[in-house]
C-alpha positions as CSV (number, residue, x, y, z in Angstrom):
1,M,25.1,-7.4,29.8
2,L,27.3,-8.6,26.9
3,G,26.0,-6.3,24.1
4,P,23.0,-5.1,22.2
5,S,20.1,-7.5,21.8
6,I,18.8,-8.7,18.4
7,L,15.8,-6.5,18.9
8,E,18.1,-3.4,19.1
9,F,19.8,-4.4,15.9
10,R,16.4,-4.7,14.2
11,N,15.4,-1.3,15.5
12,I,18.7,0.1,14.1
13,G,18.0,-1.4,10.7
14,F,14.5,0.0,10.7
15,S,15.7,3.4,11.7
16,V,18.4,3.5,9.0
17,R,15.9,2.5,6.3
18,L,13.4,5.1,7.5
19,R,16.0,7.8,7.3
20,D,17.5,6.7,4.0
21,E,14.3,5.9,2.2
22,L,11.9,8.5,3.6
23,L,13.3,11.2,5.8
24,N,16.2,12.3,3.7
25,G,14.0,12.9,0.7
26,E,10.9,14.5,2.3
27,I,10.1,18.0,3.5
28,F,7.2,18.0,6.0
29,Y,5.1,21.1,6.3
30,S,3.3,20.0,9.5
31,I,3.5,17.5,12.3
32,K,0.3,15.9,11.1
33,E,1.6,15.5,7.5
34,A,4.8,13.9,8.9
35,Q,2.7,11.5,11.0
36,I,0.6,10.4,8.1
37,I,3.4,9.9,5.6
38,I,5.6,8.1,8.2
39,E,2.8,5.8,9.2
40,E,2.0,4.9,5.6
41,W,5.7,4.1,5.0
42,R,5.9,2.1,8.3
43,H,2.8,0.1,7.3
44,D,4.3,-0.7,3.9
45,Y,7.6,-1.6,5.5
46,K,6.0,-4.0,8.0
47,T,3.3,-5.6,5.7
48,K,4.3,-5.6,2.1
49,R,8.1,-5.5,1.7
50,P,10.3,-8.6,1.5
51,H,12.1,-9.5,4.6
52,S,15.5,-11.2,4.8
53,S,14.3,-13.2,7.8
54,L,11.6,-14.7,5.5
55,G,13.9,-15.6,2.7
56,Y,13.2,-12.2,1.0
57,K,9.5,-13.0,0.8
58,P,6.8,-10.5,1.9
59,P,4.9,-11.3,5.1
60,A,1.8,-13.4,4.8
61,P,-1.4,-11.4,4.2
62,K,-3.5,-10.7,7.4
63,G,-6.3,-13.0,6.2
64,I,-3.9,-16.0,6.2
65,I,-2.5,-15.4,9.6
66,H,-4.4,-17.4,12.3
């Protein structure tokens, strides 16, 4: 194997943003609270935020995807 795959780089980028934008600024008082807040952040990250691979446009709304 020559090196990390593109998928691994994407995972690293996601992890860095998760840490910088959410985890460093939150105090979770329970596992359940952490799960809910992280899932909300992940959903926003995956569905609403502009992505460099899309020319810094947000992903298409679910209703448009076939």
